[in-house]
C-alpha positions in Angstrom: -93.5 35.5 30.4 -90.7 37.4 32.1 -89.3 34.3 33.7 -89.1 32.5 30.4 -87.4 35.5 28.8 -84.8 35.7 31.5 -84.1 32.0 31.3 -83.5 32.2 27.6 -81.0 35.0 28.0 -79.2 33.1 30.7 -78.8 30.0 28.5 -77.5 32.1 25.7 -74.8 33.6 28.0 -73.7 30.2 29.0 -73.4 29.1 25.4 -71.3 32.2 24.5 -68.9 31.6 27.4 -68.7 27.9 26.4 -67.9 28.7 22.8 -65.3 31.3 23.9 -63.6 28.8 26.1 -63.8 26.0 23.5 -62.4 28.3 20.8 -59.6 29.4 23.1 -58.6 25.8 23.7 -58.9 24.9 20.1 -56.8 27.8 19.0 -54.2 27.0 21.7 -54.1 23.4 20.6 -53.8 24.4 16.9 -51.0 26.8 17.7 -49.3 24.2 19.8 -49.6 21.7 16.9 -48.4 24.2 14.4 -45.4 25.0 16.6 -44.7 21.3 17.0 -45.0 20.9 13.2 -42.6 23.8 12.8 -40.0 22.3 15.2 -40.3 18.8 13.6 -40.0 20.4 10.2 -36.9 22.2 11.3 -35.3 19.0 12.6 -36.2 17.2 9.3 -34.9 20.0 7.2 -31.6 20.3 9.2 -31.0 16.5 9.0 -31.7 16.5 5.3 -29.4 19.5 4.8 -26.6 18.1 6.9 -26.8 14.6 5.2 -26.8 16.2 1.8 -23.9 18.4 2.7 -21.9 15.4 3.9 -22.6 13.7 0.6 -21.5 16.9 -1.2 -18.1 17.0 0.5 -17.6 13.2 -0.2 -18.4 14.0 -3.8 -15.3 16.3 -3.8 -13.0 13.3 -3.9 -9.6 13.9 -5.5 -10.1 13.1 -9.2 -6.5 12.3 -10.1 -6.2 9.9 -7.2 -9.3 8.1 -8.3 -8.3 8.0 -12.0 -4.8 6.7 -11.4 -5.3 4.5 -8.3 -9.0 3.9 -7.9 -9.1 5.3 -4.3 -11.5 7.8 -2.8 -10.1 10.5 -0.6 -10.9 14.2 0.1 -7.9 16.5 -0.5 -8.3 18.8 2.5 -6.0 21.3 0.8 -8.3 21.7 -2.2 -5.4 22.2 -4.5 -3.6 24.8 -2.3 -0.9 22.4 -1.0 -1.8 23.3 2.6 -4.1 20.6 4.0 -6.4 21.9 6.7 -9.6 20.2 7.9 -11.1 23.6 8.7 -11.4 24.0 4.9 -13.4 20.9 4.7 -15.6 22.2 7.5 -16.2 25.5 5.7 -17.1 23.6 2.5 -19.6 21.6 4.5 -21.1 24.7 6.2 -21.5 26.4 2.9 -23.3 23.4 1.4 -25.6 23.2 4.4 -26.4 26.9 4.2 -27.2 26.5 0.5 -29.5 23.6 1.3 -31.3 25.6 4.0 -31.4 28.7 1.9 -33.1 26.9 -1.0 -36.0 26.1 1.2 -36.0 29.7 2.5 -36.2 31.2 -1.0 -39.0 28.9 -2.1 -41.1 29.9 0.9 -40.5 33.6 0.5 -42.7 33.5 -2.7 -45.8 32.9 -0.6 -44.8 34.5 2.7 -42.4 34.5 5.5 -39.9 31.6 6.1 -41.7 28.9 8.1 -38.4 27.7 9.7 -35.9 30.5 9.2 -32.8 28.3 9.8 -29.2 29.4 9.7 -25.9 27.6 10.3 -24.5 28.9 13.6 -21.3 26.9 14.0 -19.5 23.6 13.3 -16.8 21.3 14.6 -14.8 18.4 13.2 -14.8 15.7 15.8 -12.9 13.0 13.9 -10.9 12.9 10.6 -9.2 9.8 9.2 -6.3 10.6 6.9 -4.6 8.2 4.5 -1.4 7.9 6.5 -3.0 7.3 9.9 -2.0 4.2 11.9 1.0 3.5 9.6 -1.1 3.8 6.5 -3.8 1.4 7.7 -6.5 3.9 6.6 -5.4 3.6 3.0 -4.7 -0.1 3.2 -8.4 -0.6 4.2 -9.5 1.0 1.0 -6.9 -0.9 -1.0 -8.2 -4.2 0.5 -11.8 -3.4 -0.4 -10.7 -2.4 -3.9 -8.6 -5.5 -4.6 -10.9 -8.1 -3.1 -13.1 -7.8 -6.1 -10.3 -8.2 -8.6 -8.0 -11.0 -7.1 -9.1 -14.6 -6.7 -8.5 -16.5 -3.5 -6.8 -19.4 -5.3 -4.1 -17.1 -6.7 -3.4 -15.5 -3.3 -3.2 -19.0 -1.8 -0.5 -19.8 -4.3 1.5 -16.8 -3.1 1.1 -18.0 0.5 2.5 -21.4 -0.5 5.6 -19.6 -1.9 6.0 -17.8 1.4 5.6 -21.1 3.3 8.4 -22.7 1.2 10.7 -19.8 1.8 10.1 -19.9 5.5 10.4 -23.7 5.7 13.9 -23.5 4.2 14.9 -20.2 5.9 15.6 -18.7 2.5 15.6 -15.2 3.9 17.8 -16.1 6.9 21.5 -15.3 7.4 22.8 -18.8 7.2 23.8 -18.6 3.6 25.5 -15.2 4.1 27.4 -16.7 7.0 28.4 -19.7 4.7 29.5 -17.3 2.0 31.6 -15.2 4.5 33.2 -18.4 5.7 34.0 -19.4 2.1 35.5 -16.0 1.3 37.6 -16.1 4.5 38.8 -19.6 3.7 39.7 -18.6 0.2 41.7 -15.6 1.4 43.7 -17.9 3.6 44.5 -20.4 0.8 44.6 -18.1 -2.2 48.4 -17.9 -2.3 48.8 -21.6 -1.9 46.3 -22.2 -4.6 48.3 -19.9 -7.0 51.5 -21.8 -6.2 49.9 -25.1 -6.7 48.0 -24.3 -9.8 50.6 -25.7 -12.2 51.2 -28.9 -10.2 47.6 -30.0 -9.6 47.3 -31.6 -13.0 43.7 -32.4 -13.6 42.7 -29.6 -11.2 43.7 -26.8 -13.6 40.0 -25.8 -14.2 39.7 -24.9 -10.5 40.6 -21.2 -10.9 38.9 -20.7 -7.6 40.0 -17.2 -6.7 39.1 -15.8 -10.1 35.7 -17.4 -9.9 35.0 -15.9 -6.6 35.9 -12.4 -7.9 33.6 -12.9 -10.9 30.8 -13.9 -8.4 31.5 -10.8 -6.3 31.2 -8.6 -9.3 28.0 -10.4 -10.5 25.6 -7.6 -9.8 27.7 -5.1 -11.7 28.0 -7.5 -14.6 24.3 -8.0 -14.7 23.6 -4.2 -14.6 26.1 -3.5 -17.3 24.4 -6.1 -19.5 21.1 -4.3 -19.3 19.9 -1.9 -22.0 17.9 1.3 -21.8 18.3 1.7 -18.1 16.3 4.7 -16.8 18.4 7.6 -15.3 15.4 9.2 -13.5 15.9 10.5 -10.0 14.0 12.4 -7.3 14.7 14.5 -4.2 13.5 12.1 -1.5 12.9 14.7 1.1 9.9 16.1 -0.8 7.8 13.0 -0.3 5.7 11.5 2.5 8.1 8.8 3.8 10.7 11.5 4.5 8.7 14.2 6.3 6.8 14.7 9.6 3.2 13.7 8.8 -0.1 15.4 9.5 -2.1 13.2 11.9 -5.8 12.4 12.0 -7.8 10.2 14.3 -7.2 6.8 12.7 -9.6 4.3 11.2 -13.2 5.4 11.9 -15.4 3.5 14.3 -17.4 0.9 12.5 -14.8 0.5 9.7 -13.7 -3.0 10.5 -10.2 -3.8 9.2 -8.0 -6.7 10.4 -4.9 -5.5 8.6 -3.4 -9.1 8.6 -1.6 -11.3 6.2 -4.6 -11.4 3.7 -4.7 -7.6 3.6 -0.9 -7.5 3.1 -1.3 -9.8 0.1 -3.9 -7.5 -1.4 -1.6 -4.5 -0.8 1.2 -6.2 -2.7 -1.1 -7.0 -5.6 -2.3 -3.3 -5.6 1.4 -2.2 -5.8 2.1 -4.4 -8.8 -1.1 -3.5 -10.5 -0.7 0.3 -10.1 3.1 0.9 -10.3 5.7 0.5 -13.0 8.8 -1.6 -12.8 11.8 -2.7 -14.9 10.5 -4.0 -18.2 7.0 -2.6 -17.6 7.5 1.2 -16.9 4.5 3.4 -16.1 4.0 6.2 -18.6 4.1 9.7 -17.3 5.7 8.8 -14.0 8.5 10.5 -12.1 10.4 7.2 -11.6 10.2 4.4 -14.1 11.0 1.6 -11.6 8.4 2.4 -9.0 8.0 -1.1 -7.6 11.8 -1.2 -7.1 11.6 2.1 -5.3 8.9 0.8 -3.0 11.3 -2.1 -2.1 14.5 -0.1 -1.8 13.7 3.6 -1.3 16.7 4.9 -3.3 16.3 8.3 -5.0 17.4 7.0 -8.5 16.1 4.3 -10.8 19.6 2.9 -11.3 20.1 2.6 -7.5 16.7 0.9 -7.0 17.2 -1.5 -9.8 20.7 -2.3 -8.6 19.5 -3.1 -5.1 16.7 -5.3 -6.3 19.1 -7.2 -8.6 21.3 -7.7 -5.5 18.3 -8.9 -3.5 17.4 -11.3 -6.4 21.0 -12.6 -6.6 21.2 -13.3 -2.9 17.8 -14.9 -2.9 18.6 -17.2 -5.9 22.0 -18.1 -4.5 20.3 -19.1 -1.2 17.6 -21.1 -3.0 20.3 -22.9 -5.1 22.4 -23.6 -2.0 19.3 -25.3 -0.5 19.0 -27.5 -3.6 22.7 -28.4 -3.6 22.8 -29.3 0.1 19.7 -31.5 -0.3 20.9 -33.2 -3.5 23.1 -36.2 -2.7 24.5 -36.4 -6.2 25.7 -32.8 -6.2 27.1 -33.1 -2.7 29.1 -36.2 -3.8 30.6 -34.1 -6.7 31.4 -31.3 -4.3 33.0 -33.6 -1.8 35.0 -35.5 -4.5 36.5 -32.2 -5.9 37.2 -30.8 -2.4 39.0 -34.0 -1.3 41.0 -34.0 -4.5 42.0 -30.3 -4.1 42.8 -30.7 -0.4 45.0 -33.8 -1.2 46.8 -32.0 -4.0 47.6 -29.2 -1.5 48.8 -31.7 1.0 46.2 -30.6 3.5 43.3 -33.1 3.6 42.0 -31.4 6.8 40.7 -28.4 4.8 38.4 -30.5 2.6 35.4 -29.1 4.5 36.5 -25.5 3.8 36.6 -26.3 0.1 33.2 -28.0 0.2 31.7 -24.8 1.6 33.6 -22.9 -1.1 32.3 -25.0 -3.9 28.7 -24.9 -2.7 28.9 -21.1 -2.6 30.5 -20.9 -6.1 28.1 -23.3 -7.6 25.0 -21.7 -6.1 26.4 -18.3 -6.9 27.0 -18.8 -10.6 23.7 -20.6 -11.0 22.2 -17.6 -9.3 23.8 -15.2 -11.7 22.3 -17.2 -14.6 18.9 -17.2 -12.8 18.8 -13.4 -12.4 19.9 -12.9 -15.9 17.0 -15.0 -17.1 14.5 -13.1 -14.9 15.7 -9.7 -16.2 15.2 -11.0 -19.7 11.6 -11.8 -19.0 12.0 -15.6 -18.5 10.9 -17.6 -15.5 12.9 -19.4 -12.8 11.4 -21.9 -10.3 11.5 -21.0 -6.6 13.3 -24.3 -5.9 14.8 -26.1 -8.8 14.7 -29.8 -9.5 17.7 -31.7 -11.0 16.3 -31.3 -14.5 16.1 -27.6 -14.1 19.7 -27.0 -13.1 21.8 -25.0 -15.6 25.5 -25.4 -14.7 27.5 -28.4 -13.7 30.3 -27.6 -11.2 33.1 -28.0 -13.7 31.3 -25.5 -16.0 30.4 -22.8 -13.5 32.6 -20.3 -15.4 29.6 -20.2 -17.8 31.0 -22.1 -20.8 28.5 -24.9 -21.1 24.9 -25.7 -20.1 23.1 -28.8 -19.0 19.9 -27.6 -20.4 16.8 -26.3 -18.7 13.2 -27.8 -18.5 10.5 -25.5 -17.2 7.6 -26.3 -15.0 4.2 -24.7 -14.1 5.7 -23.5 -10.8 8.2 -21.1 -12.5 8.3 -17.5 -11.2 9.0 -14.4 -13.2 10.6 -11.2 -12.2 7.3 -9.7 -11.0 6.7 -12.8 -8.9 10.0 -12.3 -7.1 9.1 -8.7 -6.5 5.8 -9.9 -5.1 7.6 -12.1 -2.7 9.9 -9.3 -1.6 6.9 -7.0 -1.0 5.2 -9.7 1.1 8.3 -10.0 3.3 8.7 -6.3 3.7 7.2 -4.3 6.6 3.8 -3.2 5.4 4.1 0.3 6.8 7.3 0.8 4.8 5.5 -0.5 1.7 2.5 1.8 2.3 4.5 5.0 2.9 6.7 4.4 -0.1 3.6 3.7 -2.2 2.3 7.1 -1.0 5.6 8.6 -2.2 4.9 7.2 -5.7 1.3 8.5 -5.6 2.6 12.0 -4.7 5.2 11.9 -7.4 2.7 10.9 -10.1 -0.2 13.2 -9.0 2.1 16.2 -8.6 2.9 15.9 -12.3 -0.8 16.7 -13.2 -2.3 20.1 -13.5 -3.3 21.9 -10.3 -1.6 19.3 -8.0 2.0 20.6 -7.7 2.0 20.3 -3.9 -0.4 17.4 -3.4 0.1 15.5 -0.1 -1.3 12.1 0.8 -1.3 12.9 4.5 -3.7 15.7 3.8 -6.3 13.3 2.2 -9.3 12.3 4.3 -11.1 9.0 4.2 -13.8 9.6 6.8 -15.1 12.7 8.8 -17.3 13.1 11.8 -18.8 16.6 12.4 -21.1 18.4 14.8 -23.2 21.2 13.2 -25.0 23.8 15.2 -28.1 25.4 13.6 -30.2 28.3 15.0 -33.7 29.4 14.0 -35.2 32.9 13.9 -38.0 31.5 16.0 -35.7 31.0 19.0 -34.7 27.3 18.5 -31.2 25.9 18.6 -30.3 22.5 17.2 -27.2 20.3 17.1 -26.6 17.5 14.6 -23.7 15.0 14.6 -22.9 12.9 11.6 -20.0 10.6 10.5 -19.6 10.0 6.8 -16.8 8.2 4.9 -15.9 6.0 1.9 
């Protein structure tokens, strides 16, 4: 009996010890699992809070910039006129704190905070601003915006125009050199022409010197003929293209952007879509002729329009000279008149000088007529055919017309602006476009000191978070438009 009693007591002790050990292990395992759950919950909560915070700062995009230009950028000055990425970081930290705090308040109802997380510190690692890389950051957004609006066929047509221009070197200096040679030749022979005027008989209509003076005053005559010209002006030094720029880190990694010819075409279309110009001013803008400003950069509307008219005239003169030199019939007329005038002067060796002079005069007066038509809203072909020519050489003083027949390839004023924009350096175009953006947005409430070089497109941050349970975490995120 005693042995059996002692054996039972011994077995009960073993069972107690076994249960104690098992319970200890189970509790340790449970506590370890709970702590693992706590840590994983902390990581999940932090990641959600940071991701939400990043979306929150992106949601603070500049409203006027979006409404007027359809672009998304964060104004890092937040209306103060003093851009600073630290302000964006503080906004982000505040949003993350709120997100972490919402969970904390919810848990406090039933007990202590399970995670007890707090934002410890933060750092901006990368920040892309609009003016970085010569404005490439903004051009990337513009390209994405315009690709959905502009058809490939239309842009291919513009490329064909550019190919024609390059094929005939219409932006080269050869015509300017020809014109200079004509003016020099005229200066040498002007006195002789005056003395011979009465004795040349049938050559009385060749009032060559007077014609050249009319041609030289062509831009002024065209400008004086325009009505309701804007007198708006600005102080150029107040805007982006005239000041030292704030710099970011450039286009963010992963944002692919070729920034080639196609993207420049889209930039030009954006300029014409979003800015005003002669004949189509933009309401509520500082300058009325904004596209002309982007091309010329002058501080007055009158100055910008005058320079564009001058560009148009030179371009049309060059295009007309290309036509004359390629047209055998017109060159025969030029040569006949030149030979006759040279013979009348008793100097047949200068016939070539007069040929150059007549080509310049003919192309020039035809160009004046072309530009006048463009400013009136009519269309003029890039290269004319014989049936599209307006003046005959004997009528270049503007008294008579040979008529004009249009074609589908005719270009209007805005098309020539489009060509000039395509041939202009894209950084110059982008920075002057930013000038226009600053002008327009500064006229709205709360944006008196708005700066495009303070507008962020993408931001990469590192956020440090600590827990009351002794854990430290670090999260890195890059978010952008």
